[in-house]
N, C-alpha and C positions, 0 to 999 in steps of 0.2 A: 584791198583797193587803194590805187594811188590817186593822188590829186595835185597837180598842175605844174608850175613852169619856171624856168631860170632863163636868165638872159644869155643867149647864144646857144651854140650846139651842145648836146648833152651825150649823145650816144658815141661809143667808140667806133673805130673803123672795121669794116667787114660786116657781112651778114645783112646787107641793106635789101637784098632781093633785086628786083628790077632796077636798072640805073636810076640814080637819084635824080629827081626833078625839083625845080624851084617853083614856088607858089607865091602869088601876091594875095594878102588877105586884107580887106578892107572893112572896118566895123563902123557903123553909124548909129548914133544915139538917137533913137526914135520918140524919146519921151519929150514932154513940154518943159519939165521942171527938174528932172533928176539928172545928177551928175555922175560919171563913172570914174572910179579910181583907175590907175594904170592897169591895162588888160594883159592877161597872161594868155599866150597862144602857143599851143604845143601841138607837134605831130607825133604820132605814136602808133604802136600796133593795136590790133583789137583785142589783146589779152589784158589791157588795163583801162581803166576808166577814171576821169576826172571826179565824177560824182555819179551817184545813182539815185534817182528820185525813189523815195520810200525806204531808203537806207540811211544810216547815220553818216554824217560827214566826216571826213578825216579830220585830224587835228589841224592840218595845214589849211584845209579849205575853210574850216571854221574861223581860223585867224584871219584869212584873207576877207572873209564876208563880214566879220565884225569890225575889222580895222584897216582893210586894204593892205595889210603887210604880206608881201609875197615870199618873204625869205624862207619860212619853213616849208612851203610847197616847192620852192626851188630847190631845196636841199633833197627833199623826197624824189623828185624827178631826176635830179642830177645823179642819183645812185641806181636809177633803173636802166636795164639794158633794153627795155621796151619803148624807149623814147629815142627819137632821132634828132629833133630839133625843138628848141623852146626859145621864144622871144617875149620880152616885156616891152610894152609901150612906156613912154614917160608922160608925166603929167596927167591932169584930169581931163576928161572928155566931157564937154559941155553938151547941153540938149541941142540937137540938130547938127552937131559937129561929127566929123569922120577922122579916122586914123588908119593908116596902111603900113603893114609890115611884111616882110619876106620871109618864109620858112621853106625848109626842104621836106620832100616826102619821097616814098619809094614803094615798091609793091608789098614790102613788109610793113613798112611805117606809113600806112595808108589812111589813117584817121586823123582828124583835126578837132581839137578842143579849145574852148575859150572861156575865161571867167574874169570877172571884174566886179568889184563892190558897187552897190547902188547907194548913192548918198542923196538925202539922208534917210538911212534905214539903221536898224539895230544889226541885222545880220542878212541882209538881202544881197543877191548878186546876179548879174547877168550871166547866163550860162549857155554854151553849145557843147554838147557832149558827143564825142566820137562820130562827127560827120565824115562821110567818105569823101576823099580828095577826087577832083575831077581829072582824068587822065589824058582827055583830049585838050584841044586849045581852047575850047569853049569854057565860059565862066559859069559858075552855079551861084545862085543867091538864096540864102536861107535867113530864117529869123531866129532871134534868141529870146527866150522867155525869161521873166524875173523869177527867180527862185529864192526860197527861204532855207538858210543852212540848218535851221532847227536847233542852233547851238546857243541863242541868247533870247530871252523874252522880248517881245515887241512892245516895249513900255513907251517907245516914241519920245523919250525924254532926251534933251539935248545933252544933259550931263553924260549920257552914255553912248552918244553918237559923234564920231569923229568927222573931220571935213569942214569945208568952209561955211556951210550953213549953221553948224552947231558948235564945232570945236571941242566936242567932248572926249572921253577917254576911250571909247570903243569897247568897254566891257561893262556889263551890268550883271547884278546878283539875281538869282532866281532860276526856276526850272523852265527850260525850253521844251519844244516838241521833240526833240531828240532824233529827227530824221529829216532829210532834204525833201522839200515839197514845193509846189507853186506858190508864190508869195501872193498874199491877199491884199497888198497895197497899204497905203497910208489911210488911217481912219480917224485922225485927229483926237486921239485918246490922251496924248500927252502935250507936247510942245509944238508938234508939227501940225501944219495946216494941210488938210486933205484937199482943199481947193487948189492949193498950190503944188503939191507934191504927189498927190495919188496918181496912178496910172493903170492902164489896162494893157495887157500883153498883146502883142510882142513889145519888148522894151529896145530891141536893137535889131539891125539888119547886118548881115555879114555876106560879102561877096568874095568868093575864092576863085581865082584865075591862075591857071598854069602859064608861067611866062618863059620857062625854059625846060 
């Protein structure tokens, strides 16, 4: 299983299938107090997945979910012939804010996936897995759930959580669940306030529109 995204185009020329089309992807943070790290947006074939609920996260996805670092996932997708385009947004996405990127798709590379770390969490991420691209000119709007990568214990201690709210390291010792699953939110067991940072799914909305 592969997992996620590089800045810019990844796949080499040829083998696209139907003529390449351009899509505008807008992601909106629907939470009241959670911040997203830069989002990874990829178009790919149905032969790979960014993540699979119930299965272990890839090393790259785990690193993204624990610290927001996209580089390992960028390298993984950059080596895949099943990826057409991959784009990374820049900066943090605040609650209620939106960000828009453009990616390419084709009849072969007809799936869209998105991932970005949820702050402040130990290893939470907003995820969209292998959504079908719209081929007519109409747009499609979907929602993203908050997932737990299952790679780090949810101790909710700021020493183990990066980002503006905590400024920690992004890594904590201990045994985690070991598989990707729906995140249960913030419970106030460590340094985090559940009243301020807890959420209910969905955590984000994505609108995909073919523009060319």
